[in-house]
N, C-alpha and C positions, 0 to 999 in steps of 0.2 A: 427150531425156526428162530431166526434172528428177530429181536424186537425192533419195531420202528424207533427212530430217534425221537426224543421228547424235546419240547420247547418250553423253557421256564421263562416266566415274565412276572414282574411286579406291576399290579394295577393299583391306582390310588382312588379310593372311593370316600368321599367326605373327609378327606385328610388322613384316612387310614390306608397304609400300604398292605395289600393282600398279595401273598405269594401264590402263584398259579403255575400249573403245568399242563401242557397239551401233548397228547400222544396221537398223532394222526393215524388214520386207518381208513380202509375202504368202506367199512360198514357204518352207515349213518342211520338216524341222526346221532350226533355225539351223545355219549353217556356222561352225565354229570355225576361226579363222585364227591360227596361231602362226608367228613368224618365226625365223630362225636367229640365230646370234651376231652382234651388231652391228647388227641390224635394228631397226625400230620399226613400230608399226602404221600409220604414215604411208606406208610402202612398199606398202601394199595398194591404193592408189588406182587403178592401172590395172585390177586384177582387179575391184574394186568397180564400175568403169565397165562392165565386161563382164557383170556379174551384177546388173542394176538391180532385179530383183524378189526377190532372195534376202535372207532375214533373215541377218545376219552378226554374229558376236561376235568381237572382236579383243582380244587381251591382249598387252601388252608383257611379255616374260619378265623374271624377276628379274634385275636388273643391266643391262637393255637399255632403249632408248627412254626413256620417262619414269618407268619403274618404279624402285623403290629397289634399291640394291646390297645383296645379302645380307651379313650380318656375316662369313660364311665361305662359300667356294665351295660351290655345290650340285652334287651328282652328279645325273645324269639322272633316276633314279627319284624323288629328292626334288623335283626341278623339276616332274616330272609330277604329284606329289601336290599341290604348291602351285597349279599351274594348275587341277587338278580342283577344289580347294577354292574357287578364285576363280570358276570356272564355277557351282558350287553357290551361292556368295554372290550371284551375279547372278540366281539364280532358275531355273537350268537343271539338268537331271539329266544 
């Protein structure tokens, strides 16, 4: 089965550019994929292959993948706030 086209976008949250990718699909709500330290949204390819109908939103965490490195290290609660803001910027609640 052919994979749906993905849409890459950079969103800026508090001056940090975050690299995002959406892969539309009929199954909702969208699945948000976040990776651990040192990962990137490119690492999700095997999972995406297993979920061909799922709408998926992927975000490179601050300082990882193609997202900008924050000016100071972020604690986990702040990282969560930045990711939540990015999700809202992409049009999701």
